[in-house]
C-alpha positions as CSV (number, residue, x, y, z in Angstrom):
1,M,68.6,-150.5,-1.8
2,S,69.6,-154.1,-1.6
3,T,72.6,-156.2,-2.6
4,K,71.9,-158.8,-5.3
5,S,73.7,-162.1,-4.7
6,S,74.2,-164.9,-7.1
7,I,76.3,-168.0,-7.8
8,L,78.4,-168.0,-11.0
9,I,79.0,-171.3,-12.6
10,Y,81.8,-171.5,-15.2
11,T,82.4,-174.3,-17.7
12,G,84.8,-177.0,-16.5
13,S,88.4,-177.4,-17.6
14,P,90.0,-179.5,-19.0
15,L,86.6,-181.2,-19.6
16,D,83.2,-179.8,-18.9
17,Y,82.1,-182.3,-16.4
18,P,80.1,-181.3,-13.2
19,E,83.1,-181.9,-10.9
20,Y,85.3,-179.5,-13.0
21,R,82.8,-176.6,-13.1
22,H,84.1,-173.6,-11.2
23,T,81.7,-171.8,-8.9
24,A,81.9,-168.4,-7.3
25,L,79.7,-166.0,-5.3
26,H,78.9,-162.7,-6.9
27,F,77.5,-159.6,-5.1
28,A,76.2,-156.5,-6.8
29,Y,76.0,-153.8,-4.1
30,A,73.6,-150.9,-4.1
31,T,76.6,-148.6,-4.5
32,G,77.3,-150.0,-8.0
33,T,80.3,-151.9,-6.9
34,T,80.5,-155.6,-7.6
35,S,82.5,-158.4,-5.9
36,T,83.2,-161.9,-7.0
37,M,84.5,-164.1,-4.2
38,H,85.8,-167.7,-4.7
39,V,88.5,-170.1,-4.0
40,V,91.1,-170.7,-6.8
41,G,93.9,-173.2,-7.2
42,T,94.0,-176.9,-7.0
43,Q,93.9,-179.6,-4.3
44,G,96.1,-178.7,-1.4
45,F,96.7,-175.2,-2.8
46,F,93.3,-173.5,-2.7
47,I,93.3,-169.8,-1.7
48,F,90.5,-167.3,-1.3
49,Q,90.3,-164.6,-3.9
50,E,88.1,-161.5,-4.3
51,D,87.7,-159.8,-7.6
52,V,86.2,-156.3,-7.3
53,D,84.3,-154.7,-10.2
54,L,85.4,-157.5,-12.6
55,D,82.8,-158.4,-15.2
56,P,81.9,-162.1,-14.7
57,Y,82.0,-162.6,-18.5
58,D,85.5,-161.2,-18.7
59,T,87.5,-163.8,-16.7
60,G,88.9,-166.0,-19.4
61,A,86.4,-168.8,-18.6
62,E,83.0,-169.3,-20.1
63,L,80.1,-168.4,-17.8
64,A,77.7,-171.2,-18.1
65,K,75.0,-170.2,-15.7
66,T,74.1,-167.7,-13.0
67,V,72.0,-168.9,-10.0
68,S,70.2,-166.2,-8.1
69,V,70.7,-166.5,-4.4
70,A,68.8,-163.5,-2.8
71,E,68.4,-159.8,-2.5
72,I,70.2,-159.0,0.7
73,D,68.7,-156.2,2.8
74,G,70.4,-152.8,2.2
75,S,71.1,-152.5,6.0
76,V,73.7,-155.3,5.6
77,S,77.0,-153.6,4.5
78,A,79.4,-154.8,1.9
79,G,82.0,-155.1,4.7
80,T,79.7,-157.5,6.7
81,I,79.2,-159.7,3.6
82,R,82.9,-159.7,2.8
83,R,84.0,-160.5,6.4
84,A,81.6,-163.4,6.5
85,V,82.5,-164.9,3.2
86,S,86.2,-164.3,3.5
87,A,86.1,-166.0,6.9
88,T,84.9,-169.3,5.3
89,P,87.6,-171.9,5.8
90,V,89.6,-173.1,2.8
91,K,90.3,-176.8,3.1
92,N,93.7,-178.0,1.9
93,G,94.2,-181.0,4.1
94,R,94.9,-184.6,3.2
95,E,91.4,-185.5,4.4
96,D,89.9,-182.9,2.0
97,L,90.9,-184.4,-1.3
98,D,87.3,-184.3,-2.7
99,W,86.7,-180.7,-1.5
100,N,86.6,-177.9,-4.1
101,C,85.1,-174.5,-4.9
102,Q,81.6,-175.9,-5.0
103,N,81.9,-177.0,-1.4
104,W,83.3,-173.7,-0.5
105,V,80.4,-171.8,-2.0
106,G,78.0,-173.9,0.1
107,D,80.1,-173.3,3.2
108,A,80.3,-169.5,2.5
109,L,76.5,-169.3,2.1
110,M,76.3,-171.1,5.5
111,M,78.5,-168.4,7.0
112,L,76.0,-165.9,5.7
113,V,73.2,-167.9,7.4
114,D,75.2,-168.0,10.6
115,R,75.6,-164.2,10.5
116,G,71.9,-163.7,9.9
117,V,72.3,-162.4,6.4
118,L,70.5,-165.2,4.7
119,S,68.0,-167.8,5.8
120,A,68.8,-171.5,5.8
121,E,66.0,-172.0,3.3
122,V,67.5,-169.5,0.9
123,R,70.9,-171.1,1.2
124,D,69.5,-174.6,0.6
125,K,67.6,-173.4,-2.5
126,A,70.8,-171.7,-3.8
127,V,72.9,-174.8,-3.3
128,D,70.3,-176.9,-5.0
129,G,70.4,-174.5,-8.0
130,M,74.2,-174.7,-8.0
131,V,74.2,-178.5,-8.1
132,D,71.6,-178.5,-10.8
133,G,73.6,-175.9,-12.8
134,C,76.8,-178.0,-12.5
135,L,74.9,-181.1,-13.6
136,E,73.5,-179.4,-16.7
137,A,77.0,-179.7,-18.2
138,R,76.3,-183.3,-19.1
139,D,72.9,-182.7,-20.5
140,Q,73.9,-180.1,-23.1
């Protein structure tokens, strides 16, 4: 059995503009367990957070869109995925003022590419879908 991976895109706050949309990685493992991994906080105070078995619709924010990333081969363990994603650097420096959760999702997907879990093509398509999903906020 495989692990289904996706990007969750939540409506922005205080205004629903693309730059305020929150993004996270969501994994549905073959065991039935789910994990949502993301960075939370604000500029200079971002931290990594993992929510296990939390319904993506039950977070207090409105889920605007889900972007499918890939079905990850069942031979890749949940621990392997978690170690790769949680090792993704969180940037809180002065030179990172325009960095946010959307950048982190792209970086985390690149960590999965580096570990051989995803292909670069799958990552690029997923990031494009995330960008498009965030931009849809202005069109609706």
